[in-house]
C-alpha positions as CSV (number, residue, x, y, z in Angstrom):
1,X,-23.7,1.2,17.8
2,X,-20.5,3.0,17.0
3,X,-20.8,6.7,16.8
4,X,-19.4,8.1,13.4
5,X,-16.3,10.3,14.0
6,X,-17.5,12.3,11.0
7,X,-21.3,12.8,10.4
8,X,-22.2,15.2,7.7
9,X,-25.9,15.7,7.1
10,X,-27.7,17.6,4.4
11,X,-24.5,19.3,3.2
12,X,-24.9,21.9,0.4
13,X,-22.2,24.1,-1.0
14,X,-22.8,26.8,-3.5
15,X,-20.6,29.0,-5.8
16,X,-21.9,31.7,-8.1
17,X,-24.2,30.1,-10.4
18,X,-23.2,26.6,-9.4
19,X,-24.6,24.1,-6.8
20,X,-21.6,22.1,-6.1
21,X,-23.1,20.0,-3.4
22,X,-26.8,19.4,-2.8
23,X,-28.1,17.8,0.5
24,X,-25.2,15.3,0.7
25,X,-25.0,12.9,3.7
26,X,-21.7,11.3,4.6
27,X,-20.6,9.3,7.5
28,X,-17.1,8.1,8.6
29,X,-16.4,5.6,11.3
30,X,-13.3,5.0,13.4
31,X,-11.1,2.2,12.2
32,X,-12.5,2.1,8.7
33,X,-11.2,3.0,5.2
34,X,-14.0,4.7,3.3
35,X,-13.7,5.3,-0.4
36,X,-15.2,8.4,-1.8
37,X,-15.9,7.8,-5.5
38,X,-17.3,9.8,-8.5
39,X,-16.4,11.4,-11.7
40,X,-14.4,14.6,-11.8
41,X,-16.7,17.4,-10.9
42,X,-19.0,15.0,-8.9
43,X,-18.3,17.0,-5.7
44,X,-15.6,14.8,-4.0
45,X,-13.0,17.7,-3.4
46,X,-15.8,20.1,-2.5
47,X,-17.0,17.6,0.2
48,X,-13.5,17.3,1.6
49,X,-13.1,21.1,1.6
50,X,-16.4,21.6,3.3
51,X,-15.3,19.2,6.1
52,X,-11.9,20.9,6.5
53,X,-13.2,24.4,6.6
54,X,-12.1,25.6,3.1
55,X,-15.7,26.0,1.8
56,X,-18.6,27.5,3.9
57,X,-21.8,25.5,4.0
58,X,-25.0,26.8,2.3
59,X,-26.9,24.3,4.3
60,X,-26.4,21.3,6.4
61,X,-24.6,20.3,9.6
62,X,-21.2,18.6,10.4
63,X,-20.7,16.6,13.6
64,X,-17.3,15.6,14.6
65,X,-16.9,13.0,17.4
66,X,-20.6,13.5,18.1
67,X,-20.3,17.4,18.6
68,X,-21.4,20.0,16.1
69,X,-18.5,21.9,14.4
70,X,-18.1,24.7,11.9
71,X,-14.4,24.9,10.9
72,X,-13.5,28.1,9.1
73,X,-10.0,27.1,8.2
74,X,-8.0,23.9,7.5
75,X,-5.8,24.7,10.5
76,X,-8.8,24.4,12.7
77,X,-9.7,21.0,11.3
78,X,-6.1,19.8,11.7
79,X,-6.0,21.1,15.3
80,X,-9.1,19.0,16.0
81,X,-7.5,15.9,14.4
82,X,-8.5,15.9,10.8
83,X,-5.4,15.7,8.5
84,X,-5.5,15.9,4.7
85,X,-2.8,14.6,2.3
86,X,-3.3,15.9,-1.2
87,X,-2.2,14.4,-4.6
88,X,0.4,17.2,-4.9
89,X,2.6,16.8,-1.7
90,X,2.1,19.9,0.4
91,X,5.4,20.0,2.1
92,X,8.6,22.0,2.1
93,X,11.0,20.3,-0.2
94,X,14.1,22.1,1.0
95,X,13.6,21.2,4.7
96,X,14.6,18.0,6.4
97,X,12.1,15.1,6.9
98,X,12.0,15.9,10.6
99,X,11.4,19.6,10.1
100,X,8.5,18.8,7.8
101,X,6.9,16.3,10.2
102,X,7.1,18.6,13.2
103,X,6.7,22.0,11.4
104,X,5.1,24.4,13.8
105,X,5.3,21.9,16.7
106,X,9.2,21.7,17.1
107,X,10.4,20.7,20.5
108,X,12.4,23.6,22.1
109,X,15.0,24.0,24.7
110,X,15.8,27.5,26.1
111,X,13.5,29.0,23.6
112,X,15.4,27.4,20.6
113,X,14.5,24.4,18.4
114,X,16.0,21.3,19.9
115,X,17.3,19.5,16.7
116,X,18.2,16.3,18.5
117,X,14.9,15.8,20.2
118,X,13.1,16.8,16.9
119,X,14.9,14.1,15.0
120,X,14.3,11.6,17.7
121,X,10.6,12.4,17.7
122,X,10.4,12.2,14.0
123,X,12.2,8.8,14.0
124,X,9.5,7.5,16.4
125,X,6.6,8.7,14.1
126,X,8.3,7.3,11.1
127,X,8.8,3.9,12.9
128,X,5.1,4.0,13.8
129,X,4.2,3.7,10.2
130,X,7.2,1.4,9.2
131,X,9.1,4.1,7.2
132,X,12.8,3.7,7.8
133,X,14.6,6.8,6.4
134,X,16.9,9.3,8.0
135,X,14.9,12.1,9.6
136,X,17.7,14.4,9.1
137,X,17.8,14.0,5.3
138,X,16.4,16.7,3.0
139,X,12.8,15.9,1.8
140,X,13.5,16.5,-1.9
141,X,16.2,13.9,-1.9
142,X,13.4,11.3,-1.7
143,X,11.0,10.1,-4.4
144,X,7.4,11.4,-4.4
145,X,6.2,8.2,-2.9
146,X,8.3,8.6,0.2
147,X,7.4,12.3,0.4
148,X,3.7,11.2,0.5
149,X,4.4,8.8,3.4
150,X,6.3,11.6,5.2
151,X,3.1,13.7,4.8
152,X,1.2,10.8,6.5
153,X,3.8,10.7,9.3
154,X,3.1,14.5,9.8
155,X,-0.6,13.7,10.1
156,X,0.3,11.0,12.7
157,X,2.3,13.6,14.6
158,X,-0.9,15.6,15.3
159,X,-2.6,12.5,16.6
160,X,-5.0,12.5,13.7
161,X,-8.4,10.8,14.3
162,X,-9.3,11.3,10.6
163,X,-6.9,11.0,7.7
164,X,-8.1,12.2,4.3
165,X,-6.0,10.9,1.3
166,X,-6.9,12.6,-1.9
167,X,-5.6,10.7,-4.9
168,X,-2.5,9.5,-3.0
169,X,-1.6,6.8,-5.5
170,X,-1.8,8.6,-8.9
171,X,2.0,8.9,-9.1
172,X,3.0,5.7,-7.4
173,X,4.1,2.3,-8.9
174,X,2.8,-1.0,-7.6
175,X,5.4,-1.5,-4.9
176,X,4.9,2.0,-3.7
177,X,1.1,1.5,-3.6
178,X,1.6,-1.7,-1.6
179,X,3.7,0.2,0.9
180,X,1.1,2.9,1.3
181,X,-1.7,0.4,1.7
182,X,0.4,-1.3,4.5
183,X,0.6,1.9,6.4
184,X,-3.1,2.7,5.8
185,X,-4.0,-0.7,7.4
186,X,-1.7,-0.1,10.4
187,X,-3.5,3.3,11.0
188,X,-6.9,1.8,10.4
189,X,-6.2,-1.0,13.0
190,X,-5.2,1.7,15.5
191,X,-8.6,3.3,15.1
192,X,-7.9,6.0,12.6
193,X,-10.7,6.7,10.2
194,X,-9.4,7.0,6.6
195,X,-11.2,8.8,3.8
196,X,-9.7,7.5,0.6
197,X,-10.2,9.2,-2.8
198,X,-8.9,7.5,-6.0
199,X,-9.9,6.7,-9.6
200,X,-8.3,3.2,-9.5
201,X,-11.2,0.7,-9.1
202,X,-8.9,-2.2,-8.2
203,X,-7.4,-0.1,-5.4
204,X,-10.9,0.6,-4.0
205,X,-11.7,-3.0,-3.7
206,X,-8.3,-3.8,-2.2
207,X,-8.2,-1.3,0.6
208,X,-11.7,0.1,1.4
209,X,-14.4,-1.2,3.7
210,X,-17.2,1.1,2.5
211,X,-17.8,3.1,-0.6
212,X,-19.8,6.4,-1.1
213,X,-20.6,7.6,-4.6
214,X,-21.3,11.2,-5.6
215,X,-22.6,12.3,-9.0
216,X,-23.3,15.9,-10.0
217,X,-23.0,17.1,-6.4
218,X,-25.5,14.5,-5.0
219,X,-25.2,11.4,-3.0
220,X,-26.2,8.4,-5.2
221,X,-24.9,5.4,-3.3
222,X,-23.4,4.2,0.0
223,X,-22.5,0.5,0.4
224,X,-20.1,-1.9,2.1
225,X,-17.4,-2.5,-0.4
226,X,-18.1,-6.3,-0.6
227,X,-21.8,-5.6,-1.5
228,X,-21.1,-3.4,-4.5
229,X,-20.0,-5.0,-7.8
230,X,-17.6,-3.1,-10.1
231,X,-20.3,-2.8,-12.7
232,X,-22.7,-1.3,-10.2
233,X,-20.1,1.1,-8.9
234,X,-19.2,2.4,-12.4
235,X,-22.9,2.7,-13.3
236,X,-23.5,4.7,-10.1
237,X,-20.7,6.9,-11.0
238,X,-21.7,7.6,-14.6
239,X,-25.4,7.4,-14.3
240,X,-25.7,6.6,-17.9
241,X,-25.4,3.6,-20.3
242,X,-22.1,1.7,-20.3
243,X,-21.5,1.9,-24.1
244,X,-18.4,4.2,-23.8
245,X,-16.9,1.7,-21.4
246,X,-17.0,-1.2,-23.8
247,X,-13.6,-2.2,-25.1
248,X,-12.6,-0.2,-28.2
249,X,-12.4,-2.6,-31.1
250,X,-9.2,-2.5,-33.1
251,X,-9.7,-1.2,-36.5
252,X,-9.4,-3.5,-39.4
253,X,-7.9,-0.8,-41.7
254,X,-4.2,-0.9,-42.5
255,X,-2.1,2.0,-41.2
256,X,-0.5,4.4,-43.7
257,X,3.1,5.3,-44.4
258,X,5.6,5.9,-41.6
259,X,5.2,9.5,-40.5
260,X,8.0,9.5,-37.8
261,X,11.0,7.2,-37.7
262,X,13.5,7.3,-34.9
263,X,16.9,5.6,-35.6
264,X,19.2,5.1,-32.7
265,X,17.9,8.1,-30.8
266,X,18.9,8.3,-27.2
267,X,20.3,10.6,-24.5
268,X,23.0,9.6,-22.1
269,X,21.6,9.2,-18.5
270,X,18.1,9.4,-19.8
271,X,17.2,6.6,-22.2
272,X,19.3,4.2,-24.2
273,X,19.4,4.5,-28.0
274,X,16.1,3.1,-29.6
275,X,14.5,2.7,-32.9
276,X,10.9,3.5,-33.3
277,X,8.4,3.9,-36.2
278,X,5.0,5.6,-35.9
279,X,2.7,5.4,-39.0
280,X,-0.2,7.5,-39.9
281,X,-3.6,6.1,-38.8
282,X,-2.2,3.9,-36.0
283,X,-1.9,4.1,-32.2
284,X,1.4,3.0,-30.8
285,X,1.3,2.3,-27.1
286,X,4.3,2.9,-24.8
287,X,4.2,0.7,-21.7
288,X,6.5,0.3,-18.8
289,X,6.9,1.0,-15.1
290,X,7.4,4.5,-13.7
291,X,11.1,5.4,-14.4
292,X,11.3,3.0,-17.4
293,X,11.9,5.7,-19.9
294,X,8.5,6.3,-21.3
295,X,8.3,10.0,-20.7
296,X,12.0,10.4,-21.8
297,X,11.2,8.9,-25.2
298,X,8.3,11.4,-25.6
299,X,10.5,14.3,-24.7
300,X,13.1,13.4,-27.2
301,X,10.7,12.9,-30.0
302,X,9.2,16.4,-29.2
303,X,12.6,18.2,-28.8
304,X,11.9,19.0,-25.2
305,X,15.2,17.2,-24.4
306,X,18.0,17.1,-26.9
307,X,19.1,13.7,-28.1
308,X,22.9,13.0,-28.2
309,X,22.6,10.1,-30.6
310,X,20.6,9.0,-33.6
311,X,18.4,10.8,-36.0
312,X,14.7,11.5,-36.5
313,X,12.9,11.3,-39.9
314,X,9.5,12.9,-40.6
315,X,7.9,11.7,-43.9
316,X,11.1,10.2,-44.9
317,X,13.2,13.4,-44.4
318,X,15.7,14.1,-41.6
319,X,14.3,16.6,-39.0
320,X,16.6,18.9,-37.3
321,X,14.9,18.9,-33.9
322,X,16.3,22.0,-32.2
323,X,13.4,22.3,-29.8
324,X,9.6,22.0,-29.5
325,X,8.9,24.7,-32.0
326,X,10.6,22.8,-34.7
327,X,8.5,19.7,-33.7
328,X,5.4,21.7,-33.8
329,X,6.2,23.1,-37.3
330,X,6.8,19.5,-38.5
331,X,3.3,18.5,-37.2
332,X,4.2,16.9,-33.9
333,X,2.2,17.7,-30.8
334,X,2.9,16.7,-27.2
335,X,0.5,16.6,-24.2
336,X,2.7,16.3,-21.1
337,X,2.0,14.1,-18.1
338,X,2.2,17.0,-15.8
339,X,-0.8,19.1,-16.8
340,X,-0.3,21.5,-13.9
341,X,3.4,22.3,-14.2
342,X,3.8,22.0,-18.1
343,X,0.2,22.1,-19.3
344,X,-2.7,24.3,-18.2
345,X,-2.3,27.9,-17.2
346,X,-4.8,27.8,-14.4
347,X,-5.6,31.5,-14.2
348,X,-6.3,31.8,-17.9
349,X,-9.7,31.0,-19.5
350,X,-10.6,27.9,-21.4
351,X,-10.4,30.0,-24.5
352,X,-6.9,31.3,-23.9
353,X,-5.6,27.9,-22.9
354,X,-7.1,26.2,-25.8
355,X,-5.5,28.5,-28.4
356,X,-2.1,28.7,-26.6
357,X,-0.3,26.2,-28.9
358,X,-1.7,27.8,-32.1
359,X,-0.7,31.2,-30.9
360,X,2.8,30.0,-30.1
361,X,3.1,28.5,-33.6
362,X,1.8,31.7,-35.2
363,X,4.2,33.8,-33.2
364,X,3.2,36.3,-30.4
365,X,3.3,39.2,-32.8
366,X,0.2,37.7,-34.8
367,X,-2.6,37.2,-32.3
368,X,-5.2,34.6,-33.2
369,X,-8.3,36.5,-34.4
370,X,-11.0,36.4,-31.8
371,X,-13.7,35.1,-34.3
372,X,-11.4,32.2,-35.1
373,X,-10.6,31.5,-31.4
374,X,-14.4,31.5,-30.6
375,X,-15.1,29.1,-33.5
376,X,-12.4,26.7,-32.4
377,X,-13.3,26.8,-28.7
378,X,-17.0,26.1,-29.6
379,X,-15.9,23.2,-31.8
380,X,-13.8,21.5,-29.3
381,X,-16.0,22.1,-26.3
382,X,-18.7,20.2,-28.1
383,X,-16.4,17.5,-29.6
384,X,-14.7,16.7,-26.3
385,X,-17.7,17.4,-24.0
386,X,-15.8,20.0,-21.9
387,X,-17.9,20.9,-18.9
388,X,-19.0,23.5,-18.0
389,X,-19.3,24.7,-21.7
390,X,-18.0,28.1,-20.7
391,X,-15.1,29.5,-22.7
392,X,-14.6,32.3,-20.3
393,X,-14.3,30.0,-17.2
394,X,-10.7,29.9,-15.7
395,X,-9.3,26.5,-16.4
396,X,-8.1,26.2,-12.7
397,X,-11.8,25.9,-11.8
398,X,-12.4,23.0,-14.0
399,X,-12.2,19.3,-12.8
400,X,-9.1,17.4,-13.6
401,X,-10.8,15.5,-16.4
402,X,-12.0,18.7,-18.1
403,X,-8.6,20.3,-17.7
404,X,-7.2,17.3,-19.6
405,X,-9.7,17.7,-22.3
406,X,-8.8,21.4,-22.7
407,X,-5.1,20.3,-22.9
408,X,-5.9,17.8,-25.6
409,X,-8.0,20.3,-27.5
410,X,-5.1,22.8,-27.4
411,X,-3.0,20.5,-29.5
412,X,-5.9,19.3,-31.7
413,X,-6.4,22.9,-33.0
414,X,-2.9,22.8,-34.4
415,X,-3.9,19.9,-36.7
416,X,-1.0,17.7,-35.9
417,X,0.1,14.7,-37.9
418,X,1.5,13.0,-34.8
419,X,-0.1,13.4,-31.3
420,X,2.0,12.3,-28.3
421,X,-0.1,11.7,-25.2
422,X,1.7,11.1,-22.0
423,X,-0.7,9.8,-19.3
424,X,-3.6,11.7,-20.8
425,X,-6.2,9.8,-18.5
426,X,-4.2,9.8,-15.2
427,X,-6.2,11.0,-12.3
428,X,-9.5,11.5,-14.2
429,X,-12.8,9.8,-13.8
430,X,-14.0,6.7,-15.6
431,X,-16.3,8.6,-18.0
432,X,-13.7,11.3,-19.1
433,X,-11.2,8.5,-19.5
434,X,-13.6,6.6,-21.8
435,X,-14.2,9.7,-23.8
436,X,-10.5,10.4,-24.3
437,X,-9.9,6.8,-25.4
438,X,-12.7,7.1,-28.0
439,X,-11.3,10.4,-29.3
440,X,-7.9,8.8,-29.7
441,X,-9.4,5.9,-31.6
442,X,-11.3,8.3,-33.9
443,X,-8.3,10.4,-34.6
444,X,-6.3,7.4,-35.6
445,X,-9.2,6.3,-37.8
446,X,-9.1,9.7,-39.5
447,X,-5.3,9.1,-40.3
448,X,-3.5,10.7,-37.4
449,X,-0.5,9.0,-35.9
450,X,-0.7,8.6,-32.1
451,X,1.9,7.7,-29.5
452,X,-0.1,6.8,-26.3
453,X,1.7,6.5,-23.0
454,X,0.0,5.1,-19.8
455,X,0.9,3.2,-16.7
456,X,-2.3,1.3,-17.0
457,X,-1.5,-1.7,-19.1
458,X,-5.2,-2.6,-19.7
459,X,-5.6,0.9,-21.3
460,X,-2.5,0.6,-23.4
461,X,-3.6,-2.7,-24.7
462,X,-7.1,-1.5,-25.3
463,X,-6.3,1.5,-27.4
464,X,-3.1,0.4,-29.2
465,X,-2.4,-1.2,-32.6
466,X,1.2,-1.9,-31.5
467,X,2.8,-1.9,-28.0
468,X,6.3,-0.9,-27.4
469,X,7.7,-2.0,-24.0
470,X,10.2,-0.1,-22.0
471,X,12.3,-1.5,-19.1
472,X,15.1,0.1,-17.1
473,X,15.3,3.1,-19.6
474,X,15.6,0.7,-22.6
475,X,13.2,-0.3,-25.3
476,X,13.0,-4.1,-24.8
477,X,10.3,-5.2,-27.2
478,X,7.5,-4.5,-29.6
479,X,4.2,-6.4,-29.8
480,X,1.4,-6.4,-32.4
481,X,-1.5,-8.5,-33.3
482,X,-3.5,-10.1,-30.5
483,X,-1.6,-8.6,-27.6
484,X,-2.7,-9.3,-24.0
485,X,-1.9,-7.6,-20.7
486,X,-0.1,-10.7,-19.6
487,X,2.3,-10.5,-22.6
488,X,3.2,-6.9,-21.8
489,X,3.5,-7.6,-18.1
490,X,5.9,-10.5,-18.6
491,X,8.2,-8.3,-20.8
492,X,8.1,-5.4,-18.2
493,X,9.1,-7.9,-15.6
494,X,11.9,-9.3,-17.8
495,X,10.0,-12.4,-19.0
496,X,12.4,-13.5,-21.7
497,X,10.8,-14.4,-24.9
498,X,7.3,-14.5,-23.7
499,X,4.8,-13.4,-26.4
500,X,6.9,-14.2,-29.5
501,X,3.7,-15.6,-31.1
502,X,2.3,-12.0,-30.9
503,X,4.9,-10.4,-33.0
504,X,7.4,-9.5,-30.4
505,X,10.4,-7.7,-31.8
506,X,13.4,-7.4,-29.4
507,X,15.2,-4.1,-29.2
508,X,19.0,-4.2,-29.3
509,X,20.3,-3.0,-25.9
510,X,23.1,-0.5,-26.1
């Protein structure tokens, strides 16, 4: 029988007051892709960090290639052949591709770095994974997808026997995911063991050979992928009834008056002029591929970017949108897709993060009273099921799904009339995703206008009353009524008049 390259037995990891992992077993074999699944907070990242020497073990043993190991730092794990590629690319953007791949292992001649040999070696490693780019080019000149592949090439450079991929596809489009999977298969066929973490169920079934499921820090399932149905996988991850995952039924109520109307709004080099109406009590979905102009539309409506054409009306009156503060004062809230760079303040508490937008609207000279802050925090921790329910916990210590809930709560406390959500469920687990979708439906039922942006077409169709389709930084269509994923997909791909029976309204290209 093949010996596991990684054999973790009875692994427990504890933090003050928290048992992050409890007696978890995990095995990884050479030449397999093993998916590690679970809700945010289930213990996936903790298990990876226990393996790579970031977190010490409270109990248990790790064997690597059959021998006991006790790494105390990621550098030790990497030197042994365990390389990790995280969701946020951990490379030096201002260095060349070759310098990033061979950082710390540069070939030298007479004590100095031999640039020619370094570029040649990097080219060999890039060729091994089928990535054809100039090793002398600066890393930041390439898209995020290519940067992630460079990070994999760096792992190959150290002759990795184990490759850990933590949410590698969250920012990639379909073609980029296909290229990543091609490279994973090449490495798997060479005998590399791949530990793959993702929240995309379809990708799990496309690329993985086995699946391990964690829940609340415990091992709950380990199966060959072919033997585990999607329903059983989701049930194992959630450990509760599937009611929240049932399709959200469209409301039968009629939306109210138009809250926000955009007429010919655009920005040169960003998005072509577009018309858009968002009514109170409805969810308008914004669909399109990465780079189609979805986020650019949101930023123009919120005043984060300045439009150079058109006008915006709120409740029928022109809005002079000088910046985000003017939008907030008009009742518009915007939850950005990049919760780390533009959203949460990781070192601040849940309480301080949650009241940040309210504080900004009041002005920094008028602090939000502590009693009011405590009442609001308690309300939204309960409403959104934020875990752990500790207002003093630093947000950076929460799982991704709970960070997203804090960000959503931050804007809800301002009592907006229009809530713009850009990728609110990206990179979070199935349960948190369903909870956020239900909150969106409830808010619309209570009369709020919502603009919902997501790369997942099934999600857009499920939660939206109308769907606006973007392609090549232009609005190309609107659909309402009985809209299906195929209708939206055809329009994204340039499918002509597909879907006219569903209320398609073609936008005028400028």
